[in-house]
Residue, then its C-alpha position, 0 to 999 in steps of 0.5 A: i267092343l270085341k264082338i264088333t271088332r271085325r266091323l270096327g277094324p283093328e285100329q278103331t278097336k285098339n283105340s276104343l279098348l285103350a280109351l276104355n282101359a283108361n276109364d275114358v268111356k266117352t272116347s271109347l264109345e265115340y270110336c264105336l259110334h263112328y262105325y254105327d253112324k256110318t252104318y246108319n247113314h248107309g242104311l238111310s241112303k238105301r231107303e226111300k226118301i221121305s220128308i221129315s217135319e220138325l214139330n215143337f211142343e209147348t208141353l211134355d204132356a203125352e195126351t196133348i202132344s198126341k192130339e196135336l200130332i193127329n191134328y197135324f197129320n189131318k191138316s197135312g193130308s198124311q194118314s195118321p196112325s190108326p191106333l193113335e186115332r182110336d185111342l185118343g179120337 
């Protein structure tokens, strides 16, 4: 927390440290994450806009998911990552 004091600001730092001293780790981290959320959102706003697809899988099997991802990319016309195609193709 002390290493990011300058970025958090005095109020957020104080509140985060008070929460940590009270063994309220969750609240302490919420104060720290507030800074990181703002920074992340700012970074996203500077990047090129891309479309994001949500995919749901019926299994947690990595090989099955990988094959389904390759099929998805092939159907959508997007390029799938070549190392993935090489390994599972």
